[in-house]
C-alpha positions in Angstrom: -8.0 -30.8 -4.1 -4.6 -29.4 -4.2 -5.1 -26.7 -1.6 -3.2 -27.1 1.3 -5.3 -26.2 4.6 -4.0 -25.9 7.9 -6.0 -25.0 11.4 -5.8 -22.6 14.0 -2.6 -20.3 12.4 -0.8 -17.5 13.7 -0.7 -14.8 11.3 2.2 -12.7 13.2 4.6 -13.6 10.2 1.5 -12.6 7.7 1.5 -9.2 8.7 3.7 -6.3 9.0 2.6 -4.5 12.4 3.6 -8.4 13.7 0.0 -8.5 15.8 -0.5 -11.9 16.9 -3.2 -13.6 16.3 -4.7 -17.0 15.0 -7.0 -17.5 11.5 -9.5 -20.7 12.4 -7.8 -21.8 8.7 -5.3 -20.9 6.6 -4.1 -21.8 2.9 -1.9 -20.4 0.1 -2.9 -20.4 -3.6 -0.1 -20.8 -6.2 -2.7 -21.0 -9.1 -5.7 -19.7 -10.3 -6.8 -23.7 -9.5 -6.0 -23.1 -6.3 -8.3 -19.8 -5.7 -11.1 -21.6 -6.6 -10.4 -24.5 -4.3 -10.4 -21.8 -1.3 -13.6 -20.2 -3.1 -15.6 -23.1 -2.9 -14.3 -24.7 0.2 -15.1 -21.5 1.9 -18.7 -21.8 0.4 -19.0 -25.2 1.4 -17.9 -24.3 5.4 -19.9 -21.4 4.8 -16.8 -19.5 6.2 -15.5 -16.3 5.4 -12.7 -16.0 2.9 -10.0 -13.1 4.3 -7.7 -12.8 1.1 -4.0 -11.3 1.8 -0.7 -10.2 0.1 2.1 -9.4 1.9 -0.2 -8.2 4.7 1.3 -4.8 4.4 -1.6 -2.7 4.9 -3.3 -4.4 7.2 -4.7 -4.1 10.9 -6.2 -7.8 12.5 -7.8 -6.3 16.1 -9.0 -10.4 16.6 -8.4 -13.9 15.9 -10.3 -13.8 12.5 -12.9 -16.5 12.4 -12.4 -17.1 8.8 -10.6 -19.0 5.9 -7.4 -17.1 5.7 -6.0 -17.1 1.8 -3.1 -15.8 1.0 -2.2 -15.5 -2.8 1.5 -16.9 -3.1 1.3 -17.3 -7.2 4.4 -16.2 -8.8 5.9 -14.9 -12.1 6.6 -12.4 -14.4 6.4 -11.8 -18.2 6.6 -9.7 -21.4 3.6 -9.7 -22.9 5.2 -7.7 -25.8 7.0 -4.7 -26.9 8.7 -2.6 -28.8 11.2 0.1 -28.9 8.7 2.5 -26.9 7.0 0.8 -24.4 6.8 -3.0 -22.8 3.8 -4.6 -21.2 4.6 -6.4 -18.1 2.3 -9.0 -16.4 3.1 -10.0 -13.0 1.1 -12.7 -10.8 -0.5 -11.5 -7.7 1.8 -12.8 -5.0 4.6 -11.5 -6.5 6.4 -9.2 -4.2 6.5 -5.7 -5.1 9.8 -4.2 -4.5 11.7 -7.1 -6.4 9.0 -6.4 -9.4 10.1 -2.9 -9.6 13.5 -3.7 -10.1 13.0 -6.5 -12.4 11.0 -4.4 -14.3 14.4 -1.2 -14.1 16.7 -4.3 -15.1 14.4 -5.2 -18.4 15.5 -1.2 -19.4 11.5 -0.3 -18.5 10.7 2.9 -16.8 7.7 4.6 -15.0 7.4 2.4 -11.9 10.9 4.0 -9.8 9.1 6.6 -7.6 7.3 3.3 -6.4 10.9 1.7 -5.2 10.6 -0.1 -1.8 7.2 0.2 -1.0 6.2 -3.2 0.6 3.0 -5.4 -0.6 2.6 -7.8 -3.4 1.9 -6.7 -7.2 -1.9 -8.1 -6.2 -2.4 -5.6 -4.0 -0.8 -2.7 -5.1 -4.1 -1.8 -7.7 -6.5 -1.6 -4.7 -5.0 0.6 -3.1 -3.8 3.2 -5.8 -0.2 3.0 -4.2 1.6 5.8 -4.6 4.5 8.0 -3.9 6.7 10.6 -4.7 4.5 12.0 -7.6 3.3 8.4 -8.8 0.5 6.6 -8.4 -0.1 2.8 -10.0 -3.1 4.4 -12.5 -0.2 6.5 -13.8 1.3 3.2 -15.5 -1.5 0.7 -15.1 -2.6 -1.2 -18.3 -5.0 -3.9 -17.2 -5.9 -6.8 -14.7 -7.4 -10.3 -14.2 -9.7 -10.6 -11.2 -12.2 -13.2 -10.6 -15.8 -13.1 -9.1 -15.7 -14.2 -5.7 -19.8 -14.1 -6.5 -20.3 -16.0 -9.8 -16.4 -17.6 -10.2 -15.9 -15.9 -13.2 -12.9 -13.8 -14.4 -13.0 -10.7 -15.6 -10.5 -8.2 -17.6 -10.3 -4.4 -16.3 -8.4 -1.6 -17.7 -7.5 1.8 -16.2 -10.6 3.3 -16.5 -12.9 0.8 -15.1 -11.1 0.4 -11.8 -12.3 3.8 -10.6 -8.8 4.5 -9.3 -8.4 7.6 -7.1 -6.1 8.8 -3.9 -5.8 5.6 -2.4 -9.2 4.6 -3.5 -10.1 2.2 -6.3 -12.9 -0.1 -7.4 -11.4 -3.5 -5.6 -11.2 -1.3 -2.5 -14.6 0.1 -2.8 -16.6 -3.6 -3.5 -14.3 -5.7 -0.7 -15.1 -9.1 -0.9 -16.3 -9.2 -4.4 -12.9 -9.0 -6.6 -9.9 -11.1 -6.0 -6.9 -9.9 -8.4 -5.1 -12.6 -10.0 -2.3 -10.7 -11.9 -1.7 -6.9 -13.0 -0.3 -5.8 -16.3 1.8 -2.7 -16.3 2.5 -0.4 -19.7 6.0 0.9 -19.3 8.1 3.1 -21.4 11.5 2.3 -22.5 12.2 6.2 -22.8 11.9 7.6 -18.8 9.8 10.7 -17.9 11.4 11.3 -14.7 9.1 12.5 -11.9 11.8 14.4 -9.2 9.5 17.4 -8.1 8.1 15.9 -5.2 9.6 15.8 -1.6 13.2 15.6 -1.2 14.3 13.6 -4.3 15.9 16.1 -6.3 18.1 17.3 -3.3 19.0 13.3 -2.7 20.3 12.6 -6.2 22.3 15.9 -6.5 23.8 14.3 -2.5 24.6 11.2 -4.9 26.2 13.3 -7.4 24.3 12.1 -10.1 24.0 15.5 -12.4 21.6 13.0 -15.4 19.4 11.0 -13.7 18.2 7.5 -15.2 15.6 5.7 -13.6 17.4 3.3 -11.9 19.4 6.7 -9.7 15.8 7.5 -8.6 14.9 4.3 -7.8 18.1 4.1 -5.3 17.7 7.7 -4.4 14.1 6.9 -2.8 15.2 3.4 -1.7 17.7 5.5 0.3 15.3 8.4 1.7 12.5 5.9 2.6 14.9 3.6 4.5 16.1 6.4 6.3 12.2 7.7 7.3 10.4 4.5 7.6 10.9 1.9 10.2 11.9 -1.7 8.2 9.0 -3.9 9.8 11.0 -6.8 10.0 13.2 -4.9 12.9 9.2 -2.7 14.0 6.3 -3.8 13.0 4.3 -1.4 11.0 2.4 -1.2 8.4 3.9 2.5 6.6 2.1 5.6 6.2 -1.1 4.9 8.5 -3.3 7.4 7.6 -3.9 9.2 4.2 -3.1 12.7 3.8 -6.3 14.7 3.7 -7.9 16.7 1.1 -9.7 20.1 1.7 -10.8 22.8 0.6 -8.5 26.0 -0.7 -10.4 28.5 1.8 -10.1 26.2 4.7 -6.6 25.9 3.8 -6.1 29.3 3.6 -7.1 29.5 7.1 -4.9 27.1 8.4 -1.7 28.7 6.8 -2.8 32.0 8.7 -2.8 30.3 11.8 0.2 28.2 11.0 2.7 29.5 8.5 4.8 26.2 8.5 1.7 24.3 7.4 2.5 21.9 4.5 0.1 21.7 1.5 0.2 20.7 -2.3 -2.4 22.4 -4.5 -4.5 20.1 -6.1 -6.1 20.6 -9.7 -9.6 20.6 -8.7 -8.3 23.3 -6.7 -8.6 21.7 -3.2 -5.5 21.3 -1.4 -3.7 18.2 -0.2 -2.2 18.6 3.4 1.2 16.9 4.9 -1.0 14.5 7.3 2.6 14.1 9.1 3.2 17.6 9.5 -0.4 17.4 11.3 0.5 14.7 13.7 4.0 16.2 14.3 2.7 19.5 15.1 0.2 17.8 17.7 3.0 16.1 19.5 2.3 12.7 18.7 5.5 12.1 17.0 7.8 9.5 19.0 4.9 8.8 21.7 4.1 5.4 23.1 1.4 3.8 25.5 2.6 0.4 26.0 4.2 -1.3 22.7 2.0 0.5 20.7 3.7 4.0 19.6 4.1 6.9 16.9 7.6 6.6 14.8 10.1 9.1 16.0 11.2 9.7 12.8 8.0 9.7 10.5 4.7 10.8 12.8 2.9 9.3 9.9 3.6 5.4 11.3 2.5 4.0 13.9 4.7 0.7 15.2 4.4 -1.9 17.3 7.3 -2.0 20.2 6.9 -6.0 20.6 3.8 -6.9 21.7 1.1 -4.3 21.0 -2.4 -5.6 19.8 -4.4 -4.6 17.1 -7.4 -3.4 19.5 -4.5 -1.1 21.3 -2.9 0.2 17.9 -6.7 0.9 16.5 -7.0 3.0 19.9 -3.8 5.1 19.0 -5.2 5.7 16.0 -7.9 7.1 16.9 -7.0 8.9 19.7 -4.6 10.6 17.0 -7.9 11.4 14.6 -10.0 12.6 17.4 -6.7 15.4 18.7 -6.3 15.9 15.0 -9.8 16.8 14.5 -10.1 19.0 17.7 -6.9 20.9 16.8 -7.0 21.5 13.0 -10.7 20.4 12.0 -9.4 17.9 9.3 -10.8 14.4 9.6 -7.6 11.8 8.6 -8.7 8.6 7.2 -6.7 5.9 7.8 -5.3 3.7 5.0 -4.8 0.2 6.4 -7.6 -2.5 6.2 -9.3 -3.4 9.6 -10.3 -6.7 10.4 
C-alpha cells in the first residue's frame, strides 16, 4: 500500500476557516490507486471517510472520528482542440484559480468570471460553483467519479449531474461519489459576461475599452480581493449563505417595505435576493462575538478572528438565520458543509 496514513492530525491547515480540530486518521491521495486504497482501508477499519479538497467549503465543529482523505492529485491536459473549442481535463486535486489562469493562458475562455475562487477542481462541480453571472454548469463537459459503495468508475455528462443553484447530484448524494477528474469544454472566442455586479465598472476604471477574458479575470480578482478577506490572513469560507430565491409576490412586498432591496429576476419568475444585503440591513455587518464574526466589508462572509471554534461560528450563523427569518420572512441556507 502506497497510501501514507497518519494518526491524530490537526486539520487547521486544511480548512480555510482555520478551525483547530483533529482527525483520527489522515491521508492524501495523489492518484486513483491511492483513492481505492483509502476506500478499502476505511471499510476494513470500519471508519467513516471524509473527503476534502481545499477545505474552503467546510465548517468543522468537532474532532473528526474518521479517515480524512485530502485529494492531492495533480495534472491538467487538453484532450482535444480545434479552431473554436478546447476540451480540458484536470485532476481533482488541482487548485481552482491556477487552473483558471492556465486555461486563459492557453487561449481558452469561459472560466474568467470564476477567477480567485478558493478550492479545488474536484470540489467545484459538487457545489456548482458560481460567480458574477457564470456557473460551473455553463462550461462543464463531463467528469469521472468513483462509486464509494461499489468501487466502480462512472462518467457523468452535464445533464446527469443535475446541476442547480449551488447544488448538484454529488452534493445531494453525499458519501457516494468521489470525483477524480473533471472536463470543461471551453471556447476560443469568448462570450464575455459583464452584466453582473461591478465588473463592467471595474473594467472602465482599469481603462479597458475592448475587454479580453484575461482582462475580465483581472477585474474580478481585484473586486474579490477588495470584498473578501484572504483566508491566510483571516479565516473564512467565502460566502457563507446562499442567495435566497423567493416568489415574485413576496419580493414585491419586501420591495415596498425596503425600497433598496437587491434582487435579480429569475427565468422561472422567482426573484433571487442578495443575502448579503439582508444581513447588512439587519445590522450584522462587522459584528463580533469573541473570535467569531461577520466581515466588516462583506456581510455574507463569516470570519474566524483567531481562535473561534466551529461550534461558535455555527452558533453565529444560526443567530443570523433566525434574525433574517424574523425580520424579512426569508430563510437563509448555509453554503459550507458541516461536519
